[in-house]
Backbone as CSV, one residue per row, in Angstrom:
resi,resn,N_x,N_y,N_z,CA_x,CA_y,CA_z,C_x,C_y,C_z
1,UNK,182.011,-16.738,165.928,182.178,-17.103,164.511,181.152,-16.353,163.657
2,UNK,181.453,-16.199,162.419,180.599,-15.430,161.515,179.323,-16.199,161.169
3,UNK,178.223,-15.470,160.916,176.994,-16.159,160.484,177.169,-16.706,159.068
4,UNK,176.608,-17.870,158.820,176.679,-18.461,157.480,175.788,-17.683,156.513
5,UNK,176.228,-17.556,155.281,175.415,-16.945,154.234,174.170,-17.807,154.034
6,UNK,173.011,-17.163,153.985,171.749,-17.870,153.726,171.387,-17.678,152.253
7,UNK,171.571,-18.733,151.435,171.330,-18.572,149.998,169.878,-18.215,149.666
8,UNK,168.941,-18.510,150.561,167.534,-18.194,150.313,167.223,-16.718,150.551
9,UNK,168.036,-16.050,151.406,167.730,-14.668,151.789,168.755,-13.644,151.311
10,UNK,169.967,-14.062,151.049,171.030,-13.118,150.695,170.983,-12.796,149.194
11,UNK,170.761,-11.502,148.837,170.650,-11.167,147.408,171.922,-11.434,146.614
12,UNK,173.099,-11.233,147.239,174.359,-11.519,146.549,174.486,-13.018,146.290
13,UNK,174.140,-13.816,147.292,174.203,-15.271,147.144,173.287,-15.742,146.015
14,UNK,172.082,-15.170,145.973,171.141,-15.533,144.904,171.711,-15.164,143.538
15,UNK,172.243,-13.941,143.432,172.771,-13.460,142.152,173.934,-14.316,141.658
16,UNK,174.728,-14.838,142.604,175.912,-15.624,142.244,175.649,-17.126,142.259
17,UNK,174.416,-17.530,142.516,174.089,-18.956,142.518,174.788,-19.728,143.626
18,UNK,175.045,-19.053,144.763,175.732,-19.728,145.878,174.911,-20.898,146.411
19,UNK,175.587,-22.012,146.615,175.003,-23.188,147.281,175.955,-23.623,148.382
20,UNK,175.404,-24.097,149.503,176.230,-24.546,150.623,176.860,-25.908,150.326
21,UNK,176.313,-26.622,149.346,176.837,-27.928,148.943,177.023,-27.902,147.432
22,UNK,178.279,-27.813,146.982,178.578,-27.696,145.559,177.941,-28.813,144.735
23,UNK,177.801,-30.006,145.325,177.227,-31.135,144.602,175.758,-30.904,144.242
24,UNK,175.112,-29.945,144.935,173.686,-29.692,144.709,173.420,-28.707,143.571
25,UNK,174.452,-28.028,143.075,174.206,-27.013,142.049,173.937,-27.649,140.694
26,UNK,173.039,-27.006,139.941,172.758,-27.425,138.566,173.386,-26.418,137.592
27,UNK,174.175,-25.473,138.140,174.755,-24.420,137.312,175.774,-25.003,136.337
28,UNK,175.621,-24.714,135.033,176.573,-25.258,134.045,178.003,-24.743,134.210
29,UNK,178.171,-23.624,134.941,179.515,-23.069,135.169,180.312,-23.894,136.178
30,UNK,179.626,-24.716,136.989,180.326,-25.493,138.020,181.150,-26.612,137.407
31,UNK,182.408,-26.691,137.820,183.293,-27.780,137.381,183.477,-28.748,138.550
32,UNK,183.553,-30.022,138.253,183.748,-31.033,139.291,184.955,-30.681,140.147
33,UNK,184.800,-30.794,141.459,185.903,-30.520,142.377,186.014,-29.072,142.814
34,UNK,185.261,-28.178,142.185,185.298,-26.762,142.555,184.431,-26.537,143.790
35,UNK,185.057,-26.136,144.904,184.349,-25.849,146.149,184.979,-24.615,146.791
36,UNK,184.247,-23.987,147.706,184.758,-22.775,148.349,186.155,-22.966,148.951
37,UNK,186.399,-24.126,149.564,187.679,-24.313,150.259,188.897,-24.300,149.334
38,UNK,188.705,-24.505,148.007,189.857,-24.401,147.103,189.722,-23.210,146.147
39,UNK,188.942,-22.200,146.597,188.773,-20.964,145.837,189.698,-19.878,146.385
40,UNK,190.212,-19.050,145.497,191.128,-17.969,145.885,190.451,-16.919,146.778
41,UNK,189.124,-16.820,146.732,188.407,-15.805,147.519,188.107,-16.263,148.945
42,UNK,188.245,-17.571,149.183,187.950,-18.156,150.502,189.089,-17.838,151.459
43,UNK,188.740,-17.350,152.674,189.778,-16.937,153.614,189.913,-17.855,154.824
44,UNK,189.173,-18.958,154.831,189.308,-19.923,155.919,190.472,-20.862,155.650
45,UNK,190.760,-21.726,156.617,191.774,-22.759,156.413,191.145,-23.903,155.628
46,UNK,191.943,-24.644,154.897,191.437,-25.756,154.101,190.720,-26.787,154.966
47,UNK,191.127,-26.887,156.244,190.538,-27.878,157.153,189.236,-27.413,157.810
48,UNK,188.897,-26.116,157.680,187.685,-25.579,158.314,186.416,-26.033,157.587
49,UNK,185.328,-26.199,158.347,184.034,-26.551,157.731,183.391,-25.340,157.062
50,UNK,183.752,-24.138,157.559,183.266,-22.895,156.968,184.286,-21.809,157.227
51,UNK,184.187,-20.735,156.470,185.136,-19.644,156.655,184.707,-18.396,155.926
52,UNK,185.381,-17.278,156.218,185.037,-16.012,155.570,185.362,-16.030,154.077
53,UNK,184.608,-15.232,153.330,184.831,-15.086,151.889,184.787,-13.604,151.561
54,UNK,185.690,-13.140,150.684,185.741,-11.718,150.369,184.499,-11.237,149.620
55,UNK,183.723,-12.128,149.036,182.486,-11.754,148.341,181.385,-11.379,149.351
56,UNK,181.420,-12.020,150.526,180.368,-11.839,151.536,180.959,-11.272,152.832
57,UNK,181.199,-9.953,152.899,181.808,-9.368,154.105,180.965,-9.631,155.346
58,UNK,181.628,-10.053,156.430,180.947,-10.288,157.693,180.164,-11.586,157.768
59,UNK,180.298,-12.414,156.734,179.595,-13.694,156.730,180.570,-14.807,156.363
60,UNK,180.153,-16.028,156.659,180.964,-17.196,156.322,180.250,-18.009,155.248
61,UNK,181.032,-18.745,154.480,180.493,-19.680,153.493,180.915,-21.088,153.878
62,UNK,180.150,-22.055,153.437,180.491,-23.454,153.694,181.698,-23.843,152.853
63,UNK,182.640,-24.560,153.450,183.828,-25.008,152.711,183.440,-25.854,151.504
64,UNK,182.325,-26.587,151.628,181.843,-27.455,150.555,180.945,-26.718,149.564
65,UNK,180.780,-25.406,149.777,179.907,-24.619,148.916,180.556,-24.240,147.597
66,UNK,179.815,-23.437,146.811,180.291,-22.968,145.506,179.439,-21.795,145.053
67,UNK,180.042,-20.870,144.292,179.271,-19.829,143.610,179.966,-19.463,142.305
68,UNK,179.280,-18.643,141.502,179.791,-18.280,140.176,181.074,-17.448,140.230
69,UNK,181.418,-16.899,141.395,182.656,-16.129,141.520,183.887,-17.001,141.756
70,UNK,183.694,-18.325,141.760,184.791,-19.262,142.035,186.009,-18.980,141.160
71,UNK,187.165,-18.872,141.817,188.458,-18.744,141.136,189.373,-19.788,141.743
72,UNK,189.855,-20.712,140.926,190.710,-21.775,141.471,191.931,-21.177,142.140
73,UNK,192.192,-21.627,143.380,193.346,-21.162,144.149,194.620,-21.591,143.455
74,UNK,195.554,-20.662,143.310,196.811,-20.959,142.593,197.676,-21.917,143.396
């Protein structure tokens, strides 16, 4: 399985305000209910705890996470 993105060390994660737990973000852009698992960029299954994301090649994000690149899945 892919390594999880480390928000403390990954420069892209820092730039995008990625958090492994969407409830922990203080970012004003975050909307209630917005999490990686319902984002169009997330490539895991909805039932997975983590999965690949097109923003972070070769890494996985937490399904419960969030970042500023969030796009609601159609």
